[in-house]
C-alpha angles and dihedrals in degrees: 000000000000123000125182123211110200104182140042111310099223142117092290092053092048092050089056102035104018093114089055091053091046090052089060087069088071093057115129090219143036115298123225116198114197109209096174092123096043113106097172136033125177135197091274090057092047090049091052091050093049091048091049090048091053093048093049093045090053087058093047097258136113136231111221124187126204136180099040114166140145118005095356091053092047091050092050090049093048092049091044091236098131094090091048098050107020104042 
């Protein structure tokens, strides 16, 4: 299942669309998040992605992320998350 995020992935986004992200944890397949249009991600966004990853992994599925660039890519590199989500 592919899901596009087209704005900053931060606390404000999660307040508005958090239930939509949470519903992805029930997917019966791997989930691909396209972050091509995301120019900023904060710790709340990272926390949501890690939580989603754990929920999917418990069901035998993966969370994959594509389109990282700019600040989100640098944050993923700094936190050593690239191998987990982008492999």
